[in-house]
C-alpha positions in Angstrom: 13.8 47.5 7.6 12.2 49.6 10.3 10.6 48.7 13.7 7.7 51.1 14.4 5.3 50.7 17.3 1.6 50.3 16.8 -0.6 53.3 17.6 -2.7 51.2 20.1 0.1 49.6 21.9 -0.8 48.7 25.5 0.9 47.3 28.6 0.7 43.5 28.8 -1.0 42.1 31.9 -2.4 38.8 33.2 -5.3 37.3 35.0 -4.5 34.6 37.6 -6.8 32.3 39.4 -6.1 29.3 41.7 -7.9 26.8 43.9 -6.5 24.1 46.2 -7.3 21.7 48.9 -5.0 19.9 51.4 -5.7 16.9 53.6 -3.4 15.6 56.5 -2.9 11.9 56.3 -1.8 10.9 59.8 0.9 12.9 61.8 3.5 13.2 59.1 1.9 12.9 55.7 -0.2 15.4 53.7 -1.8 15.4 50.3 -2.7 18.6 48.3 -4.5 19.1 45.0 -4.2 22.5 43.3 -5.5 24.1 40.1 -4.1 27.2 38.5 -5.1 29.4 35.6 -3.1 32.1 34.0 -4.3 34.3 31.1 -2.0 36.7 29.4 -3.4 39.7 27.5 -1.7 42.3 25.3 1.4 40.2 24.8 4.1 41.9 22.7 4.7 40.6 19.3 6.2 41.7 15.9 4.7 41.3 12.4 5.5 42.7 9.0 2.8 45.2 7.8 4.6 45.7 4.5 4.4 42.1 3.1 4.1 41.3 -0.6 0.5 40.8 -1.9 1.0 37.2 -3.0 -0.1 33.8 -1.6 -2.0 34.1 1.6 -0.5 37.5 2.6 -2.8 40.4 1.7 -1.9 42.9 4.4 -0.4 46.1 3.0 -2.1 48.0 0.3 -0.3 49.6 -1.3 3.3 48.4 -0.4 5.9 51.0 0.8 8.6 50.4 -1.7 11.1 52.2 0.3 11.4 49.3 2.8 11.8 45.6 2.3 10.1 45.1 5.8 8.1 47.2 8.2 8.1 45.0 11.4 5.6 46.6 13.6 5.7 46.1 17.3 2.3 45.5 18.7 0.5 44.1 21.7 -2.0 41.8 20.0 -0.8 38.5 21.5 -2.6 36.4 24.1 -2.0 33.3 26.1 -3.7 30.9 28.6 -2.5 28.2 30.9 -4.3 25.5 32.9 -2.5 23.5 35.4 -3.4 20.8 37.9 -0.9 19.7 40.5 -1.0 16.8 43.0 1.5 16.8 45.8 2.1 14.0 48.4 4.7 14.9 51.0 6.0 13.7 54.3 7.7 16.0 56.7 11.1 15.0 58.2 10.6 12.4 60.9 12.0 8.9 61.6 15.2 9.9 59.7 13.6 10.7 56.4 11.4 13.1 54.4 9.6 12.5 51.1 7.9 14.5 48.3 6.1 13.4 45.2 4.7 16.0 42.8 2.8 15.5 39.5 1.7 18.3 37.2 -0.7 18.2 34.3 -0.8 21.4 32.4 -1.5 22.9 29.0 -0.2 26.3 27.6 -1.7 27.9 24.6 -0.7 31.2 23.0 -0.4 32.9 19.5 3.2 34.4 19.9 6.3 33.7 21.8 7.9 37.2 22.0 8.7 40.2 19.8 11.9 38.8 18.2 11.6 39.1 14.4 12.4 35.4 13.5 9.3 34.3 15.5 6.9 36.3 13.4 3.7 34.6 11.9 3.6 32.3 9.0 1.0 34.5 7.4 1.5 38.1 8.6 -2.2 38.9 8.0 -3.7 35.9 9.9 -2.7 36.1 13.5 -5.5 33.6 14.4 -3.6 30.9 12.5 -0.8 31.3 15.0 -2.9 30.1 18.0 -1.5 26.8 19.2 0.4 25.0 21.9 3.0 27.3 23.4 6.6 26.7 22.7 7.1 26.1 26.5 4.0 23.9 26.9 5.0 20.8 28.9 1.9 18.5 29.3 3.2 16.4 32.2 6.0 16.6 34.8 6.7 14.0 37.6 9.2 14.6 40.4 10.1 12.4 43.4 12.6 13.7 46.0 13.6 12.8 49.4 16.0 13.0 52.3 17.3 10.0 54.2 19.4 10.3 57.3 21.4 7.5 58.9 19.8 6.3 62.1 23.1 5.4 63.6 24.9 7.7 66.1 28.6 7.7 66.2 30.8 8.2 69.2 33.2 6.5 71.5 32.3 2.9 72.3 29.9 2.5 69.4 32.2 0.3 67.4 33.6 0.6 63.9 30.5 -0.3 62.0 28.2 2.1 63.8 30.7 4.9 63.6 31.2 4.4 59.9 27.3 4.3 59.2 26.6 7.3 61.3 25.8 10.9 60.1 25.2 10.0 56.5 22.5 11.9 54.4 21.3 10.7 51.1 19.1 13.1 48.9 17.9 11.6 45.5 15.7 13.5 43.0 14.0 11.7 40.1 12.5 13.8 37.3 10.4 12.8 34.3 8.7 15.3 32.0 7.0 15.2 28.6 8.5 16.9 25.6 7.8 20.5 24.5 6.4 21.3 21.0 8.4 22.6 18.2 7.6 24.5 15.0 8.0 22.9 11.6 9.5 25.2 8.9 10.1 25.1 5.2 13.5 26.8 5.5 12.9 29.3 2.6 10.4 32.0 1.6 7.5 29.9 0.3 4.8 32.6 0.3 7.1 35.4 -1.0 6.7 37.8 2.0 10.5 38.4 2.2 10.6 36.2 5.4 12.4 33.0 4.9 12.5 31.9 8.5 8.7 31.8 9.3 7.0 29.7 6.5 5.6 26.4 7.6 5.1 23.4 5.2 1.9 22.2 3.6 0.3 18.9 4.2 -0.2 16.4 1.4 -3.9 17.3 1.4 -3.0 21.0 0.8 -3.8 22.3 4.2 -1.3 24.5 6.1 0.6 22.9 9.0 -0.2 24.6 12.3 2.2 26.2 14.6 4.2 24.0 17.1 2.7 20.7 15.9 6.0 18.8 16.4 6.3 16.8 19.6 9.6 17.1 21.4 11.5 14.4 23.3 10.8 13.5 26.9 13.2 14.0 29.7 14.3 11.6 32.4 17.0 12.2 35.0 18.1 10.9 38.4 20.3 13.1 40.6 21.9 12.1 43.9 23.6 13.9 46.8 25.5 12.0 49.5 26.9 13.8 52.4 28.8 12.7 55.5 29.4 14.8 58.7 32.5 14.3 60.8 32.0 15.9 64.2 34.9 17.3 66.0 35.3 17.8 69.8 33.6 21.2 70.0 29.9 21.6 69.6 28.8 22.7 66.1 32.3 22.2 64.7 32.5 19.6 62.0 33.7 18.6 58.6 31.2 17.8 55.8 32.1 15.8 52.8 29.7 15.7 49.8 29.4 13.7 46.7 26.9 14.8 44.0 26.1 13.3 40.7 23.6 14.5 38.1 22.0 12.2 35.5 23.5 9.3 37.3 22.4 6.8 34.6 23.9 9.0 31.9 20.6 9.1 30.0 20.7 10.9 26.7 18.0 13.6 26.9 17.7 15.2 23.5 16.3 18.7 23.5 16.9 20.1 20.0 15.4 18.9 16.8 16.1 19.9 13.1 12.7 21.4 12.3 13.5 22.5 8.8 11.7 19.9 6.6 12.1 21.5 3.1 9.7 22.1 0.4 7.9 18.8 -0.1 4.4 18.4 1.6 4.3 16.2 4.6 1.7 13.6 5.6 1.2 14.9 9.2 2.3 17.8 11.3 2.4 15.6 14.4 6.0 14.4 14.1 8.8 13.5 16.5 12.6 13.6 16.3 14.6 10.5 15.9 18.1 9.6 17.1 18.5 7.4 13.9 18.3 10.5 11.8 21.5 12.6 11.2 21.4 16.1 12.8 21.7 17.7 9.4 18.5 15.9 8.1 14.9 16.9 8.9 13.8 15.7 12.4 17.2 14.6 13.5 18.3 15.6 17.0 20.7 18.6 17.1 21.4 18.8 20.8 21.1 17.1 24.1 21.0 18.1 27.8 24.1 17.6 30.0 25.6 14.1 30.3 26.4 12.6 33.7 28.3 15.0 36.0 30.1 14.2 39.3 31.4 16.6 41.8 32.9 16.5 45.3 32.8 19.0 48.0 34.3 19.7 51.4 33.2 22.1 54.1 34.4 23.1 57.5 31.9 24.5 60.0 33.1 26.2 63.2 
């Protein structure tokens, strides 16, 4: 196997455009609506230009029998992203700040990068690779805030007010839709010497497209709790912190067994299932971090 570069290789570049409006809502609140577009051109990819002339692959003529593969590096890839973002925020006043953000986006491309295992299903049909990007995330919703205790501690304030004083609570709630994944046969179905790129057929005989699987959603709630203990000197204090991530210990799956074998499938729009073993097709193979807790201490002087 060799890795030559194409004769017409070019530097990748992108076009970007954005538009937004913002409206103040009273003294402390603001609402912004933004649209962004990004188009990638001449993205780097790899494909085998010495594939066997069987099945759908009719690229090389004649084959160079000295090499099993000639994986050419070229800049024939492209991508495009459209994204809409709505953001409602409140500046810090009256002991709290608030931020709500929602993003609706769509990313489309025909390659991920030049790594060999991510080559096309059909080395001669790059158009057939155009689909949702591997990092396409259709929706994302985030709510965050900072809440500060309204009590002031000090001598003569009593135990309750001193205990409730100087607390800061910072929650972050995140929900996002799943990312697509690519269904694979797990063997060299079209005899092009690549056993890691071939996608299955549908029961009607059509080829399954790239990245048609629907990945699992994500939900998490993080929380930071801090308490400042002031000392006699100005700007000298202790700060105790308690942080927890994924406070509800929600299982956020992020890996799916995408190897479905040789049999045709009814639909390429499939999801993983926690009821399926990880070693079987469409079983979950990994998950994000479980609940984590940490404590901190800081002395400022």
